[in-house]
C-alpha positions as CSV (number, residue, x, y, z in Angstrom):
1,M,112.2,133.9,-7.5
2,R,110.3,133.1,-4.3
3,I,106.9,134.7,-4.4
4,A,104.1,134.4,-1.9
5,F,100.5,135.0,-3.0
6,F,97.8,136.2,-0.6
7,G,94.3,135.8,-2.0
8,T,90.9,134.4,-1.1
9,S,87.9,135.2,-3.3
10,E,86.9,134.6,-6.9
11,F,88.7,137.8,-7.9
12,A,92.0,136.3,-6.9
13,V,91.6,133.1,-9.0
14,P,92.5,134.4,-12.6
15,I,95.4,136.4,-11.1
16,L,96.8,133.3,-9.4
17,E,96.3,131.2,-12.5
18,A,98.1,133.7,-14.7
19,M,101.1,133.9,-12.3
20,A,101.4,130.2,-12.1
21,Q,101.7,129.9,-15.9
22,G,104.9,132.0,-16.2
23,P,108.0,133.0,-14.4
24,W,106.1,134.4,-11.5
25,R,104.7,131.2,-10.1
26,P,104.2,131.5,-6.4
27,V,105.9,129.0,-4.1
28,L,103.2,129.5,-1.4
29,V,99.6,130.6,-1.3
30,I,98.1,132.1,1.8
31,T,94.4,132.2,2.1
32,T,91.7,132.3,4.8
33,P,90.4,129.2,6.6
34,D,87.5,127.2,5.3
35,A,84.2,128.7,6.2
36,P,80.6,127.4,6.6
37,A,78.5,127.8,3.5
38,G,75.0,127.0,2.3
39,R,71.9,125.9,4.2
40,G,73.8,122.9,5.7
41,R,76.6,125.2,6.9
42,I,79.2,122.8,5.5
43,L,82.8,123.9,5.6
44,K,83.9,125.1,2.2
45,P,87.4,126.1,1.1
46,P,87.9,129.5,-0.4
47,P,88.2,129.7,-4.2
48,A,92.0,130.5,-4.0
49,K,92.6,127.3,-2.1
50,D,90.8,125.2,-4.6
51,T,92.9,126.9,-7.4
52,A,96.2,126.4,-5.5
53,D,95.5,122.8,-4.9
54,R,94.7,122.3,-8.6
55,L,97.9,124.0,-9.6
56,G,100.0,122.0,-7.1
57,I,101.0,125.1,-5.0
58,P,101.4,124.7,-1.3
59,V,98.7,126.4,0.8
60,I,98.4,127.7,4.3
61,Q,95.2,129.0,5.9
62,P,96.2,130.9,9.1
63,G,93.3,132.3,11.2
64,T,95.5,135.3,12.0
65,L,98.7,136.8,10.7
66,S,99.7,138.1,14.1
67,P,102.0,136.5,15.2
68,I,103.5,135.9,11.8
69,P,102.9,132.3,10.7
70,P,105.9,129.9,11.0
71,A,105.9,129.4,7.2
72,F,107.6,132.8,6.9
73,S,110.2,132.4,9.7
74,A,112.7,130.3,7.8
75,E,111.8,131.4,4.2
76,L,113.2,134.2,2.2
77,F,110.7,135.8,-0.2
78,D,111.5,138.2,-3.0
79,F,108.0,139.7,-3.0
80,F,104.4,139.3,-2.0
81,I,101.4,139.6,-4.3
82,V,98.0,140.4,-2.6
83,A,94.6,140.1,-4.4
84,A,91.4,140.1,-2.4
85,Y,92.9,138.4,0.6
86,G,90.4,139.8,3.1
87,K,92.9,140.4,5.9
88,I,95.3,143.3,6.7
89,L,99.0,142.3,6.5
90,P,100.7,143.5,9.7
91,P,103.8,145.7,9.4
92,G,106.2,142.9,10.4
93,L,105.0,140.7,7.6
94,L,105.3,143.5,5.0
95,K,109.0,143.8,6.0
96,I,109.8,140.3,5.0
97,P,110.0,140.3,1.2
98,K,113.1,141.9,-0.2
99,S,111.4,143.7,-3.1
100,G,108.2,144.7,-1.2
101,S,104.6,143.8,-1.7
102,L,102.1,144.6,-4.5
103,N,98.3,144.7,-4.2
104,V,95.9,144.1,-7.1
105,H,92.9,146.2,-6.2
106,P,89.6,146.2,-8.2
107,S,89.0,149.9,-8.3
108,L,90.6,153.1,-9.6
109,L,92.4,154.1,-6.4
110,P,92.0,156.2,-4.4
111,R,88.3,155.7,-5.2
112,W,86.7,152.8,-3.3
113,R,89.5,151.8,-0.9
114,G,88.5,149.0,1.4
115,P,87.0,145.5,1.2
116,S,84.0,146.0,-1.2
117,P,85.0,148.2,-4.1
118,I,83.2,146.3,-6.8
119,Q,79.9,146.4,-4.9
120,Y,80.3,150.1,-4.2
121,A,81.0,150.9,-7.8
122,I,77.6,149.3,-8.7
123,L,75.8,150.8,-5.7
124,N,76.9,154.3,-6.8
125,G,76.1,153.8,-10.4
126,D,79.8,154.3,-11.5
127,T,80.1,154.3,-15.3
128,E,83.8,153.7,-15.1
129,T,85.9,151.5,-12.9
130,G,89.1,149.5,-13.2
131,V,92.0,147.8,-11.5
132,T,95.0,149.3,-9.7
133,V,98.4,147.7,-8.9
134,M,99.9,149.5,-6.0
135,V,102.8,149.1,-3.6
136,M,101.6,148.2,-0.1
137,D,102.3,150.2,3.0
138,E,100.9,149.9,6.5
139,K,97.6,151.6,5.7
140,V,94.7,150.0,3.9
141,D,94.9,150.5,0.1
142,H,97.0,153.6,0.7
143,G,100.3,153.0,-1.0
144,P,101.7,154.5,-4.2
145,I,100.2,153.4,-7.5
146,L,102.3,151.6,-10.1
147,K,99.8,151.1,-12.8
148,S,96.0,151.2,-13.3
149,S,93.7,150.2,-16.1
150,K,90.2,151.6,-16.7
151,V,87.0,149.9,-18.1
152,K,83.6,151.2,-18.9
153,V,80.7,149.8,-17.0
154,Q,78.8,149.2,-20.2
155,S,75.7,147.5,-18.8
156,S,73.3,149.1,-16.4
157,K,72.3,145.6,-15.4
158,V,75.8,144.4,-14.4
159,T,76.0,142.3,-11.2
160,T,78.9,141.8,-8.8
161,P,79.9,138.4,-10.1
162,E,79.9,139.7,-13.7
163,L,82.0,142.7,-12.9
164,T,84.3,140.6,-10.7
165,R,85.1,138.3,-13.6
166,K,85.9,141.2,-15.9
167,L,88.1,143.0,-13.4
168,S,89.9,139.9,-12.3
169,K,91.0,139.1,-15.9
170,L,92.0,142.8,-16.3
171,G,93.9,142.6,-13.0
172,A,95.8,139.5,-14.1
173,D,97.0,141.1,-17.3
174,L,97.9,144.3,-15.6
175,L,99.9,142.6,-12.9
176,L,101.9,140.6,-15.4
177,E,102.7,143.8,-17.2
178,T,103.7,145.5,-14.0
179,I,106.0,143.0,-12.3
180,P,109.0,143.1,-14.7
181,D,108.9,146.9,-15.0
182,W,108.6,147.2,-11.2
183,L,111.5,144.8,-10.5
184,A,113.7,146.6,-13.1
185,G,113.0,150.0,-11.7
186,R,111.3,151.2,-14.8
187,I,108.1,152.4,-13.0
188,R,108.0,155.5,-10.8
189,P,105.3,155.0,-8.0
190,V,102.8,157.8,-7.8
191,A,101.3,158.8,-4.5
192,Q,97.5,158.7,-4.2
193,D,95.6,161.9,-4.0
194,E,94.1,161.7,-0.5
195,S,91.6,164.4,-1.3
196,Q,89.9,162.0,-3.8
197,A,89.8,159.0,-1.5
198,T,86.5,157.2,-1.0
199,Y,85.9,154.1,1.1
200,S,83.9,150.9,0.9
201,K,82.9,148.9,4.0
202,I,82.5,145.2,4.8
203,L,79.1,144.0,3.7
204,R,77.0,142.4,6.4
205,K,73.8,140.3,6.2
206,E,71.6,143.1,7.4
207,D,72.8,145.4,4.6
208,G,70.7,143.3,2.2
209,H,67.4,144.1,4.0
210,I,65.6,146.4,1.6
211,D,64.6,149.8,2.8
212,W,61.6,150.7,0.6
213,L,61.9,154.4,1.5
214,K,65.0,154.5,-0.8
215,S,64.5,155.2,-4.5
216,A,63.7,152.4,-6.9
217,Q,67.0,153.1,-8.6
218,E,68.9,152.7,-5.4
219,I,67.2,149.4,-4.5
220,E,67.7,148.1,-8.1
221,R,71.5,148.8,-7.7
222,E,71.5,147.0,-4.3
223,V,69.9,143.9,-5.9
224,R,72.8,143.8,-8.4
225,A,75.5,144.8,-6.0
226,F,74.5,142.4,-3.3
227,T,74.5,139.3,-5.6
228,P,75.4,136.8,-4.2
229,W,76.2,138.3,-0.7
230,P,74.4,139.4,1.3
231,G,71.6,139.3,-1.2
232,A,68.7,141.8,-1.3
233,Y,65.7,140.6,0.7
234,A,62.4,141.7,2.2
235,F,59.7,140.2,4.4
236,W,56.1,139.6,3.7
237,Q,53.8,139.2,6.7
238,R,51.3,136.6,5.3
239,G,48.8,136.1,8.1
240,V,50.7,134.6,11.0
241,N,53.7,133.7,8.9
242,R,56.6,136.0,8.0
243,L,57.9,135.0,4.7
244,R,61.4,136.0,3.6
245,L,61.7,137.0,-0.1
246,A,65.1,137.2,-1.7
247,V,65.0,139.6,-4.7
248,E,67.4,138.3,-7.4
249,G,66.4,140.5,-10.3
250,A,64.5,143.8,-10.6
251,E,64.0,146.9,-12.7
252,A,63.4,150.5,-11.5
253,K,60.5,152.3,-13.1
254,S,59.2,155.8,-12.8
255,Q,56.3,156.5,-10.4
256,R,52.9,155.4,-11.6
257,V,50.6,158.4,-11.6
258,K,47.5,156.5,-10.5
259,D,49.3,155.3,-7.3
260,K,51.1,158.5,-6.4
261,G,51.4,158.8,-2.7
262,Q,51.0,155.1,-2.1
263,R,52.9,153.7,0.9
264,A,56.5,152.6,0.3
265,G,56.7,148.8,0.3
266,A,53.1,148.4,-1.0
267,V,52.8,145.6,-3.5
268,F,50.7,145.9,-6.7
269,E,50.1,144.0,-9.9
270,D,50.4,145.8,-13.3
271,N,49.9,143.7,-16.5
272,R,51.0,140.6,-14.7
273,A,54.2,142.3,-13.3
274,L,55.0,142.3,-9.6
275,G,55.6,145.8,-8.5
276,V,56.5,147.5,-5.2
277,E,56.2,151.2,-4.4
278,T,59.4,152.9,-3.1
279,G,60.4,156.3,-1.8
280,D,60.8,157.4,-5.4
281,G,59.5,155.4,-8.3
282,V,58.4,151.7,-8.3
283,L,60.5,148.5,-8.4
284,V,59.4,145.7,-10.7
285,I,60.5,142.4,-9.2
286,E,61.6,140.2,-12.1
287,R,63.0,137.3,-10.2
288,L,62.7,136.3,-6.5
289,R,63.2,133.3,-4.3
290,P,60.8,132.7,-1.3
291,A,62.5,131.1,1.7
292,G,62.9,127.3,1.1
293,R,61.8,127.5,-2.5
294,K,63.5,127.7,-5.9
295,P,63.9,131.0,-7.7
296,M,60.9,132.1,-9.8
297,S,59.8,135.0,-12.0
298,G,57.6,137.7,-10.5
299,E,54.8,136.6,-12.8
300,D,55.0,133.0,-11.5
301,F,55.1,134.3,-7.9
302,L,51.9,136.3,-8.4
303,R,50.2,133.3,-9.9
304,G,51.1,131.2,-6.8
305,Y,50.7,134.0,-4.2
306,P,48.0,136.4,-5.5
307,D,47.3,137.5,-2.0
308,I,50.5,139.5,-1.8
309,V,48.9,142.3,-3.8
310,G,47.9,145.1,-1.5
311,S,50.3,144.0,1.3
312,V,53.2,146.1,2.5
313,L,56.7,144.5,2.5
314,G,59.0,145.1,5.4
């Protein structure tokens, strides 16, 4: 069978690997163009491209799918598989495969449609999430569901990379279960309940800027959800210098009675712990990275920058 695989991020990698090992090996992988990364802004290929190259599967990286890339004009495809591709497939492209297109989506649809479902599950403190395999239509994450699989979010400290790895493996297994049943007509697609739909949005750099008026619990979830992108960060005005602090690990605590009413963003030291007042409770910063420096513990940061105590982070 001629199968095209659309995928970009780390979530797509185990799914592509699983397909390549069996009868559903794609003949073509479509991913996004290389993008600048790191401090040097060096072009870096997406994870799905590295994986396809390693597996010996041809790859194209169109900047746009409209007009339809030439690779599809002379090829007949049986079906498409989409997993965290990052672009919307136009209606004309969806009409090409004879058996339609399936999307492997890392949420329990219709909850968390859109581009950032894993991050939104963490941001909202979901105790359960999962993966859905659905038939694609012209709307985003809207088509009927073929199969879904639930998992408990067992750790209150789970980060986006950790949950991504768990869900991508689950998605690979679920897809391999679904394809033969779908092609044989043994699955009846079930329409999504529109009244239950919730939506995630594209995360942007400014989303990581910590608002200290939020509760400590909300901020702690942002630290975990925004790893590695866009990262949770704050600014410390140290004299004439404005120092950017990336918060990489934190714990929410209840409000300290002795500092009740303290200004949100105010920094304190408590038994060698680096704490910050929030709109509700306090945030203990366990790990952070000052701009241009390596990550360090909150205790080590206090040792090197004791003058931060009493300042207010922005």
